[in-house]
Each structure stands twice: as C-alpha cells, then as structure tokens.
C-alpha positions in Angstrom: 0.0 0.0 0.0 1.6 3.3 -1.0 1.8 6.2 1.4 -0.9 8.9 1.2 0.3 12.5 0.9 -0.9 15.0 3.4 -2.2 18.3 2.1 0.3 20.7 3.7 -2.0 23.7 3.2 -4.7 22.0 5.2 -2.3 20.7 7.8 -1.2 24.3 8.6 -4.8 25.4 9.1 -6.5 22.5 10.9 -5.7 20.6 14.1 -7.4 17.5 15.5 -9.0 17.6 18.9 -8.9 14.8 21.4 -12.4 13.7 20.4 -11.5 13.5 16.7 -13.1 16.8 15.6 -11.3 19.3 13.4 -10.5 22.7 14.9 -9.9 25.8 12.8 -9.4 29.5 13.3 -11.9 32.1 12.1 -11.3 34.2 9.0 -11.2 38.0 9.0 -8.6 38.8 11.7 -5.7 39.8 9.4 -6.3 43.3 8.2 -8.9 46.1 8.0 -9.5 45.8 11.7 -10.3 49.5 12.3 -13.9 49.2 11.1 -14.6 46.1 13.2 -15.9 46.4 16.7 -14.0 45.4 19.7 -16.5 42.5 20.3 -16.1 41.2 16.7 -12.4 41.2 17.0 -12.6 39.4 20.3 -14.9 36.7 18.9 -12.6 36.2 15.9 -9.8 35.1 18.3 -11.6 32.0 19.4 -11.2 28.7 17.5 -14.2 27.0 15.9 -15.0 23.4 15.0 -15.1 22.3 11.4 -18.6 21.9 9.9 -19.8 18.3 9.7 -20.5 18.5 5.9 -16.8 19.2 5.2 -15.3 16.8 7.8 -15.2 13.7 5.6 -13.3 15.5 2.8 -10.9 17.1 5.2 -10.0 13.8 6.9 -9.3 12.4 3.4 -6.6 15.1 2.7 -5.3 14.9 6.3 -4.8 11.1 6.7 -2.2 11.2 9.5 -3.6 14.0 11.6 
C-alpha cells in the first residue's frame, strides 16, 4: 500500500481535537480591523469546530492527523 500524501496547506490550518473533531481559526482577523468592533475582533480570536459537511473531505486530505 503506498503512502498517502498530506495536504500541507490544510495541515497548517486545521488541528485535531482529542475527540476527533477538526479545529480551525476564524477568518477576518488579518487586516482592515479598524472598522470592526472590539467585540467582533474578540470573537474572531476563538477557534471553531469544522462543519460536519466538510469533515469527511478534510479527513481524506489529512490522513495522518
């Protein structure tokens, strides 16, 4: 059986939790922060779990996570 290559782009963006869910950071925290409220910027700091609809595809491109 040949080795399966990990998508390095996805490996940098997602981490696996202890229960097997995929954790990701929210988008929109890089630039143009002056027009965003303090509460919005604070909420963008927190990680979020991957959506169930995409989880099967993500586990395919991250076989060794």
